[in-house]
C-alpha positions in Angstrom: -27.0 -65.6 59.0 -24.9 -62.4 59.1 -26.9 -59.2 59.1 -27.1 -57.6 55.6 -25.8 -54.1 55.3 -28.8 -51.7 55.8 -29.2 -48.2 54.2 -32.0 -45.7 54.3 -30.6 -43.3 51.7 -28.0 -43.1 48.9 -25.1 -40.8 49.4 -23.3 -39.5 46.3 -20.7 -36.9 45.3 -21.5 -34.0 43.1 -21.5 -36.2 39.9 -23.9 -38.7 41.5 -21.1 -41.2 42.0 -22.1 -43.3 45.0 -19.5 -42.8 47.8 -19.8 -46.1 49.4 -17.2 -48.9 49.2 -18.8 -52.2 48.2 -16.9 -55.0 49.8 -13.2 -54.6 50.2 -10.0 -54.8 48.0 -9.6 -58.5 48.8 -13.2 -59.4 47.9 -14.9 -56.5 46.1 -18.5 -57.6 46.5 -21.2 -56.5 48.9 -24.6 -58.2 49.5 -27.5 -56.0 50.5 -31.0 -57.1 51.7 -33.2 -53.9 51.4 -36.7 -52.7 51.1 -37.1 -49.7 48.8 -40.0 -48.5 51.0 -37.6 -48.0 53.9 -35.5 -45.4 51.9 -36.1 -41.6 52.1 -39.2 -40.8 50.0 -39.5 -44.5 49.2 -36.8 -44.4 46.6 -33.2 -45.3 46.0 -32.3 -42.0 44.4 -30.2 -41.4 41.3 -26.6 -42.7 41.5 -24.0 -44.7 39.6 -20.9 -46.7 40.4 -18.1 -48.4 38.5 -19.2 -51.8 39.8 -21.9 -54.1 38.3 -25.2 -54.5 40.2 -27.7 -57.3 40.2 -31.0 -57.1 42.0 -33.9 -59.5 42.5 -37.4 -58.4 43.4 -38.4 -60.8 46.1 -41.7 -59.1 46.9 -43.6 -56.1 45.7 -42.7 -54.4 42.4 -39.9 -51.9 41.7 -40.3 -48.9 39.4 -36.8 -48.7 37.8 -35.1 -45.9 35.9 -31.9 -46.7 34.2 -30.5 -44.0 31.9 -33.4 -42.9 29.7 -35.5 -46.0 30.4 -38.3 -46.4 32.9 -39.8 -49.9 33.5 -41.4 -52.1 36.1 -39.6 -55.1 37.7 -42.1 -57.5 39.2 -41.7 -60.0 42.0 -39.7 -63.0 40.8 -37.7 -61.1 38.2 -34.1 -59.9 38.2 -32.2 -56.9 36.8 -28.5 -56.5 35.9 -27.2 -52.9 35.8 -24.1 -52.2 33.9 -21.0 -50.4 35.2 -21.4 -46.6 35.3 -25.1 -46.6 34.3 -27.1 -44.0 36.2 -30.1 -45.5 37.9 -32.9 -45.0 40.5 -35.5 -47.3 42.1 -38.9 -46.3 43.4 -41.7 -48.3 45.2 -45.4 -47.7 45.8 -45.4 -50.2 48.8 -43.0 -52.6 50.5 -40.6 -53.9 47.8 -37.8 -56.2 49.0 -34.8 -56.4 46.7 -31.8 -58.5 47.7 -28.9 -57.4 45.6 -25.2 -57.6 45.1 -22.8 -54.8 43.9 -19.4 -56.1 42.8 -16.4 -55.3 40.7 -15.9 -57.5 37.6 -12.3 -57.8 38.6 -13.5 -60.2 41.3 -14.0 -62.8 38.5 -10.9 -62.2 36.4 -8.0 -59.8 35.9 -8.7 -57.1 33.3 -6.1 -58.4 30.8 -7.2 -62.0 31.1 -9.0 -64.0 28.4 -12.0 -64.5 30.7 -12.5 -60.8 31.3 -11.9 -59.8 27.6 -14.1 -62.5 26.2 -17.0 -62.7 28.6 -17.1 -59.5 30.6 -15.7 -56.7 28.5 -18.1 -56.9 25.6 -21.0 -56.1 28.0 -19.1 -53.6 30.2 -17.5 -51.8 27.4 -20.3 -51.6 24.9 -23.3 -53.5 26.0 -26.7 -52.3 27.2 -27.2 -50.3 30.4 -29.2 -53.1 31.8 -30.6 -56.6 31.3 -34.0 -57.8 32.6 -34.4 -61.4 33.6 -37.9 -63.1 33.4 -38.3 -66.5 35.0 -40.6 -67.6 32.2 -37.6 -67.6 29.8 -35.5 -70.7 30.4 -32.0 -69.1 30.1 -33.1 -66.1 32.1 -34.5 -68.4 34.8 -31.1 -70.1 34.9 -29.4 -66.6 35.4 -31.9 -65.9 38.3 -31.0 -69.2 39.9 -27.3 -68.5 39.7 -27.8 -65.2 41.5 -30.0 -66.8 44.1 -27.1 -69.1 44.8 -24.9 -66.0 45.3 -27.4 -64.5 47.8 -27.6 -67.8 49.7 -23.8 -68.1 49.8 -23.5 -64.5 51.2 -26.2 -65.2 53.8 -24.4 -68.1 55.4 -22.9 -67.6 58.8 -19.5 -68.6 57.3 -19.8 -66.8 53.9 -18.8 -69.1 51.1 -16.7 -66.9 48.7 -15.9 -69.8 46.3 -19.6 -70.6 45.8 -20.2 -66.9 45.2 -17.6 -66.6 42.5 -18.5 -69.9 40.9 -22.2 -68.9 40.7 -21.2 -65.5 39.2 -19.1 -67.1 36.6 -22.1 -69.4 35.7 -24.3 -66.4 35.5 -21.9 -64.7 33.0 -21.6 -67.9 31.0 -25.4 -67.9 30.5 -25.4 -64.2 29.6 -22.5 -64.7 27.1 -24.2 -67.7 25.4 -27.4 -65.6 24.9 -25.8 -62.3 24.2 -27.4 -59.8 21.8 -25.8 -58.2 18.8 -23.6 -55.3 19.8 -25.4 -52.0 20.0 -24.7 -49.0 17.8 -21.5 -47.4 19.2 -22.3 -43.9 17.9 -25.5 -43.9 19.9 -23.7 -45.2 23.0 -21.1 -42.4 22.6 -23.8 -39.8 22.5 -25.4 -41.3 25.6 -22.1 -41.0 27.5 -21.7 -37.3 26.3 -25.2 -36.5 27.6 -24.6 -38.3 30.9 -21.4 -36.2 31.4 -23.4 -33.1 30.6 -26.1 -34.0 33.0 -23.6 -34.7 35.8 -21.8 -31.3 35.3 -25.1 -29.4 35.2 -26.1 -31.2 38.5 -22.8 -30.2 40.0 -23.4 -26.6 38.9 -26.8 -26.6 40.5 -25.5 -28.1 43.8 -22.8 -25.4 43.9 -25.1 -22.4 43.1 -28.5 -23.5 44.4 -28.8 -20.5 46.8 -28.7 -18.2 43.8 -31.5 -17.1 41.4 -30.7 -19.7 38.8 -32.3 -19.7 35.4 -32.4 -22.5 32.8 -30.0 -20.5 30.6 -27.4 -20.4 33.5 -27.6 -24.2 34.0 -27.2 -24.9 30.3 -24.3 -22.5 30.0 -22.3 -24.7 32.5 -21.8 -27.1 29.6 -22.1 -24.6 26.8 -25.6 -25.7 25.6 -28.9 -23.8 25.2 -32.1 -24.0 27.1 -33.8 -26.6 24.9 -30.9 -29.0 24.9 -30.4 -28.6 28.7 -34.0 -29.5 29.2 -33.8 -32.5 26.9 -30.6 -33.8 28.6 -32.3 -33.6 32.0 -35.6 -35.1 30.8 -33.8 -38.0 29.1 -31.4 -38.6 32.0 -33.5 -38.3 35.1 -37.0 -37.5 33.8 -37.0 -34.1 35.6 -36.5 -30.6 34.3 -33.5 -28.7 35.5 -35.7 -26.4 37.5 -37.6 -29.3 39.2 -34.2 -30.8 40.1 -33.1 -27.4 41.5 -36.2 -27.1 43.7 -35.9 -30.7 45.0 -32.2 -30.2 45.8 -33.0 -27.0 47.7 -35.7 -28.8 49.7 -33.3 -31.6 50.6 -30.8 -29.0 51.8 -33.5 -27.3 53.8 -34.5 -30.7 55.4 -30.9 -31.1 56.6 -30.9 -27.6 58.2 -34.3 -28.2 59.9 -32.8 -31.2 61.7 -29.3 -29.9 62.3 -29.9 -26.3 63.3 -32.4 -24.2 65.2 -32.7 -21.6 62.5 -36.2 -20.4 61.7 -38.2 -21.7 58.8 -38.1 -18.3 57.1 -34.3 -18.1 57.5 -33.8 -21.6 56.1 -36.1 -20.8 53.2 -33.9 -17.8 52.4 -30.6 -19.6 52.8 -31.7 -22.4 50.4 -32.7 -20.1 47.6 -36.5 -19.6 48.1 -37.7 -16.0 47.8 -40.9 -16.7 49.8 -41.3 -18.7 53.0 -44.9 -19.4 52.0 -43.8 -20.9 48.7 -41.1 -22.9 50.4 -43.5 -24.4 52.9 -45.9 -25.3 50.2 -43.2 -27.1 48.1 -41.8 -28.7 51.2 -45.1 -30.2 52.1 -45.7 -31.5 48.6 -42.4 -33.4 48.7 -42.2 -34.6 52.3 -46.0 -34.8 53.1 -45.7 -32.5 56.1 -44.9 -28.9 57.0 -41.2 -27.9 57.8 -42.2 -27.5 61.5 -43.8 -31.0 61.6 -40.7 -32.4 59.9 -38.4 -30.9 62.5 -40.5 -32.1 65.4 -40.8 -35.6 64.0 -37.1 -35.9 63.3 
């Protein structure tokens, strides 16, 4: 069996777009066999991608955030995440999640009947995610189809035809049991808020060394304090200031392992007014002092 692609962290650009190519232009699909527990801070952090993603919880249980929703995916269940939906996974213990990330163009050209009839209704206006429970007959059939995809990708000689055939079978099941189209006005507002969120995150990442206030962050997208707070809480269940502090701490962690600067100097360079406060927040996030973190790394 070929070794699945391993990762211990998600890397994104300033808009949280994942900057990893999944598969290649000739076959835009990548299979991953991962344990959420192995990622930094036991979470696959916030990110999005234009591809579709399907994951299956093989063992453990995943705490999932997709858009404004938070839910648990237990062992034996599956989850489909729509194109461009922002998401995050957390785990409280070992949680193995084989998954595939793939372009819908793998299945049919964008101007084809197959794409327009079976894929576009979901990608263009469907839900951000679909849960699959094996106790529901048609959902169990979807899980079985994706299990076939995993098996075909795990073979020594990867079977691309079986992969595509099983994916088409999956989408046929999903199409036959599709839900009524969601309200487009609500979907449009969700997209507006997601864009606002990404711009505010980008602003924080560019100015995190400064003494930022909530008003400054909201002003980046011409909204007030209360709406900025609401967009963050709905989008990533964090306040803008909590996100700012966490981002500063992650930048500090990089400096601790890549430079010999003192802890006090790093605290200052990452926007903390007090080294004592920095050390306290760092330990709360990473479970150890900055000095211990540097030594362990």
